[in-house]
Structure formats: structure tokens, C-alpha cells
N, C-alpha and C positions, 0 to 999 in steps of 0.2 A: 504494500500500500504506500502511496506517495501523496504528499500535499504540497501546494505551492505557497511558500512564505511571501512576505512583502517584497523581498528581493527578487522574486520571480524564479529563484533556483528551486527545482523540485527537491523536496526533502524525503530522504529515505527513512522508512520506519520498519523495513523488513529485518528479519533476523540475520545478523552478519557477524563475522569474526571481528575482533578488536582491530586487527591489522587492516581489514577492509574499511572499518569505520574511520580509522585514522586517515587512510588515503582519500576517502570520500571527503573528509574535512579539508584536506589540502586542495581538492578540486573546488569546494565551496569558497575557499579563500583566494581562489584565482592563481594558485601556485603553478608556474609553468615549468619549473626546473628545480631539481634538488641536487645537492652536491654530497658525495659520500665516498668513503672507503668501505666496501662491504664487510660485514661480519656475521658470524653464524648466529649471533644473539638477536638479529632482526631480519632473519631470512623470510619470516612471514610477511614483513612489510615489503621486502623486495618482490616477493611473489605477487602481492596485491598491486604493486606498481607495474608489474608485467602486464596486467589487465587494464592499465590506465595510460594509453599512449599519449594523452594530452600532457602528461608530465614527463619531461625528459630527465633521465637519470645520468648525471655526469660522474663517471668513475674516476676519482683522483688517485694520485700516487702516494699521498701522505695526508693524514688527517689535519695537520696544520695548514697545508695548502688548501684543502677542501673547506676548512673553516674560514680562511681568509677570502676565498672565492665567494662564499655565502655572505660574508660581511660586506664585501665590495658590491655585491648585487644589491644589498640593502641600501648602501650609500647611493647607488646610481638610480634606483627605482623608488626609494621611499617606502617600499613594502618589505616585510621581513624576508631575508634570505633564509633558506632552509638547508640544514646540514643533518646528515645521518652518520653516526660513527658507532663503533663497537665499544664494549665495556673496557674498563681498566686502561691499558696502554692507548687504546684508540681515543678514549675521551681525554686523557691527559695530553696526548699529542695535540688534540684539537683545541686545547685550552689557550694556545697562543692566539688563535683567531677570536676566541671568546673574549679575551682581554681587550683586543682591539675594539670589538663591538661595545664593550662596557665603557671604555674611556672615550671612544669617539661618538657615543650616543647613537648607535646604529641598530635598527630593529633586526633581530636574528632569532630563529628558533633552532635549538640544538637538541635533536633527538638522540638518545643514547640507548643502545641495546644493553639491557641490564640482566644480571643473573636471574634465574628462576626464583620465584618467591619462596620455595621450600628450603632454599639454602642461604637466603639472606641473613645477615648478622653473624654468620659463622666464619667470616673471612674466606669465603669460597673462592674458587679460581677466578682471578682478575677482579674480585669484588672491590668496589669503592662506594663509600657513603657520599653520594653526590650532593646531598643537601648540606653537608658540612663542608665539603671541598669547594663547591662553587657558590657558596652563600654570598661571598663578597664580590663575585664577578658577574652576577646575574640578577635581574629584577625579581626572579622567582625560580625555584627549583621544584618542579611538580612531578613527583613519581606517580605514575598511573598504575594502580594495582587492581582496578575494577573495570572490566570492559564496558560496563554500563555507563561509566563516567568519561569514556574516551572523548566523545564529541564535546562534552562540557569543558573538559580541561584543555583540549586543543583550541577551541574557540576562545577560551579565556587567555591562552598564551598569545594568540595573534592579537587580541585586543590589548593586552598588557604591553607587548613589545612595541606597539605604536603609540601608546597613550602617555601623557605626561612627557617626561624625558625618555625618548626612545632608547631601547637597549635590548639585551639578549634575555631569552627565557630558556631554561634547560628542562628537558622532559626525559627522565629515564623510563624505559619501557621493559619491565620484566619479561623475559623471553616466553615463559609459559602463558602469561596473561594475553599475549598477542593472538593465541589460538582460541581463547574463550569467546563465546558468542553472546550477543545481546541484541534486543530490538529497541533501538533508541532513535530519536529524530536527529537529523543533522543540525548544526548551528547555522547562523547566517554570516555573511561576510563581515569581518570586523572593520569598523570605521572609527578612526580617531575622533574623539569628542572635541567639538569646538568650544573654547573658553569664552571668546568674545572679549572686546576691550571697551570699557565704559567710555562714553563720550567725554565725561569730565576728565578722565585720565589722559585721553588724547589731547584735549585742550591744554592741560597742564604741561605735557611734554612739548607741545608746539610753542607754548609761551616761554618755556625755559630755553629752548633753542633760539627763538626770536630775540630773547633778551641777552643772549650770550655775545661776548666779544671774541672769544677764541673757542668755539665749539669743535668737538671731534666726535665722529660716529665710528664705532668699532663693530664690525660684522663678524659673525661666527656661528658655530653650531650646525645642527643637521635638520632643522625644521623649516627649511626654505623650499620654495617651488620656483620653477622657471618664471612663472608670471610675477611672483613677488620680487624676484631679482630684477626683472625688467621695470616693474613699477618703481622700485626704490632707485634705480639708476636715473630714471627720468626726474624723480623728485629731487635727488641729490644735485643733479646737474642744473636743473632749473632754479634750485635754491642756492647753488654755489657752495654747498657744504663740504668741508674736508672729511674724507672717509678713509679708514684703514681696515685691514683684514686681520683676523686672528690667525694663529698658526695653522698653516695648511688648509685655509679656507679662502684662498685668494680668488677663486672662481666666483665669489659672490658679488663682485663688481668688476666689470671690464677694466683690465689693467691699463688700457689706453684712455680711460675716462679722465678728463682734466681734474676730477675730484679725488682720484685715487692716490693715496699717500704711501702705500706699501703695506708690508706684513709685519706684525709683531710676533716674531718667532725666535728660533735659535739664531743668535748673531744678528739681532735686529739693528736697523739703521739708527745710530745714536741721535741723529736729527729728529727722527720720528719719536723716539722715546722722550726727547726733550719736549716735543710738541704735546705729547700726552701729559707730561708733568705740568706744562704751562696752561693746559686747557682749563677753562672755567666751567664748562659743561661737557661731560663725557656720557654719550648715549651708547650703551652696549646692547646690540640686538642679536640675540641668539647664542652668544658665546657664554660658556660656563665660567670663564675667567679662571682657568687652570694655571698651573705653574709656568709652562712654556709660553703660553699666550699672554702672560703678564710679566715677562722677563724676570722670572723667579720671584713673583709676588712683590715686585718693586715699583710697579708703575703708579701705585697709590699707597698712601700710608694706611695702616690698619689700626683700629677697626673703622674709623671714620675718615674717609678721604677728604683732602682739601678741595678737590673738584666736586662739583655737583654731579653725583653719579646717578644715572637712570639706568637700571638694569632690567632688561626684558629677557626672560628665560621661560622655558616651557614647564618647568617644575619649580615650585616654591622652595624646595629643599636646598637648592644651590644659591638662592638669592640671600645675601647676607652671610654666606658661609665664611668669607674672609673680610669683605668690606660691606659696611652697612650703607645701602643706597638711600638717597633722598627719596627716590621713588622706585619701588620694586613692582614689576608688572608680570604676572603669570600669563603667558600667551606664547603661541608658536611665533616664530619670526614672520611667517607668511600672514598670520592673523593680524599681528601688530602693524606690519607695513601697510596692509590694506586699509586699516583705520587711520594710520598716520598721514597717508598721502591723499585721502579722500577729499580734503578741503584745499588741495592745491599746494604750490610751492610756498616757501617762506622767503622773507627778505631780511637781510642783516649785513652788518659791516665786515664780511668775512673774505672779501675778494683777495686782499693782500695775503691773508693767512693761507688761503687755498693755493695761490700762486707760489708762495714760498715753500709750502709743503710739497707741491708737485715738483718744483725745481730740485728740492732735496732728494726726492725719490729718483728722478732721472739721473742725477749725479751719482747716487748710490748704485744704480744699476747700469751705469755706462760701461761698455766693454773694457776689459783690461787684459794685459798680456801676462801669461804665466809661463813657467819654465817648460821646456820641452817642445817637441814637434807637433803636439796636439794642443790646439787652442779651443777650449770648450766654449768660450764666449762666442767665437765665430761659428761653431757648430750649432749652438742654440739659436743664434741669429738666422742661420740658414734654415733651420726647422721652422722658425716663425714665419720666414718669408715664403716658404714653399709648401707648407702643409695647411690644410683647411683650418679655419678658426675653431671648428668644433672638434678638432683632434683631442682625444682623451689621453692625458699623460698620467701614468701611474709610477709610483716609486716606493721603495722601502725606506730603510734608515741608514744613514751614513753621511760623511762629509760630501760624497759625490752629489747628493741631492741639492746641495747649495747651488750648484751650477744651474740646475733647473729652476729652483724656487726664486733665486735672485735675478736671473737674467731672462727667463722666459716670460712672455706676457700671456697670462690666462685671459681669454677673451669672452668665454661663454660659461654659463652655469653647467655644472656637471662634467667639466673637462679636467678637474683635478681630483684624482682618487689616490689619497695618500694617508698613511696612518698618523693621526694626531698623537697617538700614544707612542710613536717612535719605534715600531716593531720592524726588525730586520726581516727580510724575506717576503715582504708584503707585495712588492711591485709586480712580480710575475703572476701570482694567482689573481691579483686585482685586474691585470690586463686580460686574463681569460674571462673573468666575469664581465668586463666591459665589452668584450667582443660578443659574448652571449647576449648581453642586455641590449646592445645597440648594434645589430647586424649592419654592416656597411660602413660603420664609422672607422676612421683611422685611429688606431690604438698604438701608443708608443710607451713602452716600459723603459725607464732609466734605472739601472741597477749598478751597484758596486760589485767587485769580484767576490768579496765576502758575503755581501747581501744576497747575491744571486744563488750562491751555493746552499743557502738555507732551504730553498724550495725549488731549485733548478730542475728537479725531476718532473715538475709539472709541464715541462716542455713536451713530454710524452702525451699528456692530456691534450695540449694544444694541437699537436700533430694528429692525434686520433680524431679530433673534431674539425680538422682543417681550418683552424682559426688564424686569421691574417693579422697576428700581432707582430710588432716590430720591437725587438729587445736590444737596447744599447747597454752593453756591459763595460763599465769604465774600470779598467784593470790597472791598478797601481801596485799590486802585489802585497797589499797590507790591509789591515782593518783600520782605515784612515782616521775615523773619529777617535778611537781609543788611542791610536798612536799620537794624535794631536795632543790629547790630554796627558799622555805619558811624557811627551817631550816638554810640556809645560811644567809638570810637577817632578819629573825624574829625567832631566835632559841627558840624552845620550845613552841611557840605560834601557835599551830595547829588550823587552821581554814579552813573548807570547803574541805580539801584534803583527808579526810577519806571516805572509802566506806563501812561503817558498814552494809548497807542494801543490800550488794551483794546477788544475788540469789545463790542457789546450782547449780553451772554451770553443774555439771554432770547430775543432774536430768533434768535440762532445756534442755540440748542437747538430752537426751533420749526422751524427749517429742516431739522433732522435728523428731525423727526417726533415730538419729545418734547413733553410738556406742560411749559410754562414760565411762571413768574411772577417778578416782582421784588418783594422785600419790603424796605420802608424803615423800618418801625416794628415793634417787638417785638410789639405787640398785634395785628398783622396776620398774624403767623406761623402761629398755630394753624389759622386758616381756610384759609390758603394751602396748608399742608401737607395738610390734609384733602382739599382739591380735588386736589392732586397725587397723593395716595395712592389716589384713586378711578380714576386713569387706568390703563388696561390696557396699560402699556408704560413706557418710561423717562420720568422727570419731573425737572425742574430748578427749584430755587428759587435765584435770585440774591439774596443777602442783602447789603445795602449797609452796610458797616462803616465807622465814622468812622476816618480814618487815625490819629487820636490814640490809638485803642484798640489799641495795638501789642502790649501784653502785659497779662495780668490784674493784674500787680503795679504796673507803671509805664506812664504815658502816653509818647508819643513826646517831648513837650516835657520831661517829667521826666527821661527818659534823657539828652536833649541837655544840659539844665541841669546834671545831676549830672556829666556828662563835662567840662563847662567849669569846674566847681568853683565 
């Protein structure tokens, strides 16, 4: 028997296995794709997915890569990415991606095949008490032990992952429970609840900005839409407001906008930090105000900032966590922007502030020469000049990412997919997710040699699906970020940061079926990329970076010499 709910989706009420009920809930929620490394503990779910061709199952090579793909899917679509992993080692491997989803406020559902119920609490084979292990990394850990509650709990998980501050939900599934049967109704598609912004609140924010001499707007977080980004850009430019982005959220305003002042992240522009310090009104839209996006919690004094702080965030828990705002507004970025811009642009004496801030950004991002035959500033400039504005760039963590974040111009919403939490190995799985989520888009992953090796086996997944991702491996033979800190604190005492055993990345990529070339001179890059881009599948360019080119600002030797005094 079926009945049609308000959503129009037919509701199943026939007797079904718990695994079947689960997969039917994925269909109700509009899930198109799940990422997994198969395990015997959830074979019943894989069997149910076999009968559901509308859901593509992506078999990954490592649970960490699978989790990062699911997280990046959530970043790109705004809907929860879905991950299936096996118990014990499978789940702990996947925890790297779970941590990204937690700190980056990304909706994610992580299903774990759990031990059978009759052996739980005995430290059975690969048993983990997930409610204790993942309590601090997930919005909820819901172990489902009753088939009759499968639809209820899965519906709740999708609702919770998208509501308030988005984030991950973990669902352990005891293996034997998946075979139990129940006659229950399906849920309905989960829809994030709108908070709304009171007219009086909007009026107060607009009045504060209009009365400011040195306002600054800081954009961040994960609750934006393309329409909200477009609306805000028009409002900011018509008002002449100075605007900055939080760490790895640079795609929230076209970097060519005359209002864009740059990013507050690792190694932020000192001129921009000074501008924050001197602002009289600081409007933060969407950003949680975490450590990296606030220059180590130094951009304001705690607990009460000198600036008039207006903090808009999707959950009240984060408002006032470090700094007490003059106004705290619980709303998504998209909701707040819609209300803010409804009455049109503002007028204020900010033109000189905007011009000075923009000039400082352009000076900070002007190309510079680094040691060696490879000039990354020139390569980034070539990419900007030759690739579409909607090219999606992904990256993991390491000094190599500075070349992308500082010198590339992000032009459109959804073109930056990077780990705010700073996780290595993220860029390659994220590139796969981007290729899945936006077929036909140009996708470029920028990775370091150490970063790439964290999840490099996912090239096999890319090749299996014929994904046209382009991977640039910046190879300097070291773990550059840690080496930089090592030279600053222990100059000349190199320990554990060299990667002398690196493989031949070009040969490795070819073994996976990818097109691959090594680039040793800047002038060879354009032709190599053109050949790589003609390949109908994954392509890798190994770019040989001089070890001295450790940062855009200082060479390895300069860092060491400065530390020695």
C-alpha cells in the first residue's frame, strides 16, 4: 500500500527489510550518489542499492578519500553528502573527512556498518562505541537498533545535518538489524527551516553601516547560495562597501570586484589586518570566527571588541563564543543578505577606504619572482587567463596552497573547494566530487607532493569513472609547511620533513591510466596543460618546484637566516 504525502513522493508502507527502508529514504531525500569502501557489515545495504539504479555507488580506495568526497559534495551542493564505511578501521579511517565536515560546517551523513547486536559491548571484532568516539565530531551519533525506526532516524539525520549550523551526522547500523523487517511509512524530504530576520534588526544593521566611517564586511561560512552571493555583490558595489573573505571562503565575492579587500587566513595581508583593527563597524556574515579566520583570535580584543561587531551566524551557539557582539543575529547568510539588500544600497563616506583597501590587496597579490625555473605566479596567471571563470579549484593543506589562494582570482560562487580545517589530502577527493557534482565543469586540483600522497590512490577512482580532473602536483621534495616552521624554530636542524622517497609521480599517474607529464620550466607549462586538458579522463602534471621557493615572501634560506639572527 502507498500514499502520496504533501511532497508528492509516494510513501511506502509495505513490509520491507531495514536495508530497503534505508535506501528508500535516500531516494526520498533526493540522494543521487553515495561514496563508500564496501564492507561485509553493510552488505545488505549494498544489495538494496543494487535494486536502486537512481543512486550511483562510487567505490573509493580508502575511507578517508570517500569521506572527503562526500564532504566536498556537501560543500558544492548544499545537500548532505552520503558516505558508507565499514566498522572499526573503516570508520576510523573515514574520521578525517568527518572532521572536515565538522569544522567546515558541511552537511554529511556517515553510515557505519556496525557489529551485530548480540555481540555489542563485548569488544567484539572491530567493535567501536561510536557514540563516545564521534561525540565531539558530529551533530549526533544515532545507532539504529530497531528496523521500525529506520525511516524516522534517517529523516531526522538529513534534517539535522542541514539545520542550524550544518554538519555531519553519524549513523551506525548493526549488521543483523539490516535484515529485520518492518512496515513503516517513508519520511518526507528534509528542508532546512527558515529563521527569518526581523525588520527592526535589518534597520539597525543598515543604520550602523550608514553611520560608520570605516566599515568592513567579512564573509564566510557555508550557508550561502549563488543568488545570495550575486545579491550581496550588487549591494556591496552599489554601496561602495569594503569587503573581505574569511579563510578559504574567497569565492563568496568576485575577487575582481572593486570592493574586495582579500582573505583573512594563514599569512594574511598585514594591511588588511590593520584595516580590521581600525574598523569602527565590523559586519560578519556567515563566518564562525574561528582561529585561522581571525589571525589567531587577534583581530579583536576579547570579550568585548573595540569595533562595533555585528555577527550573523546560523547557530546561536557560536555567537559570543569569543567576542560579545553588539548585535548577534541567528540566520543563514542567504536569509540575512536577502533582508539586508531589500531596501537598496547604502550611502556613506567610504570611497577612500575602499580604494585604499583595494590598492593594498592588489599590491599584496602582485606577481613576484621566486627561486628556480618554475614561477608559480606566472602559472597561476596563465590559468586565470585561459580557463573558464567557473573553473573549480580544489586543494588540501600545505604551503603550496598559498600560490593558489594568494594569486588566483576566484570569480564565481562554488569555485573554491578547500578544507577550512586544514586537512592534508583533501584536494584530490574534492576534485572527484566536483567532477561528479558538476559534469562538464573544468576541475583543477592543486596538491603538494606530501599532500597528494595522503589520498593519491583515488586517482584509480577517477580513472574508473572517466573523470576529467586536472591535478597539479607541486613537488619540492618536502613537507613544506612543517619545514617552514622547523626552520623558524630549529634552523638548520632538519628532521622528518624531507620526502626523499617520493615516487615518480608521472609514472605513478600513468599506471592509474591518467595522462601525465613532468614540467620543469615555466615556459613548458602552457603546452603541457593543453595536452593534459585534451585527455578524456584524469590528467596529472608534476611541477618541479625549487625547494628554496618555500613561500612567496621568503626563501627557505631567508627563513633559516632570519631565525638564526
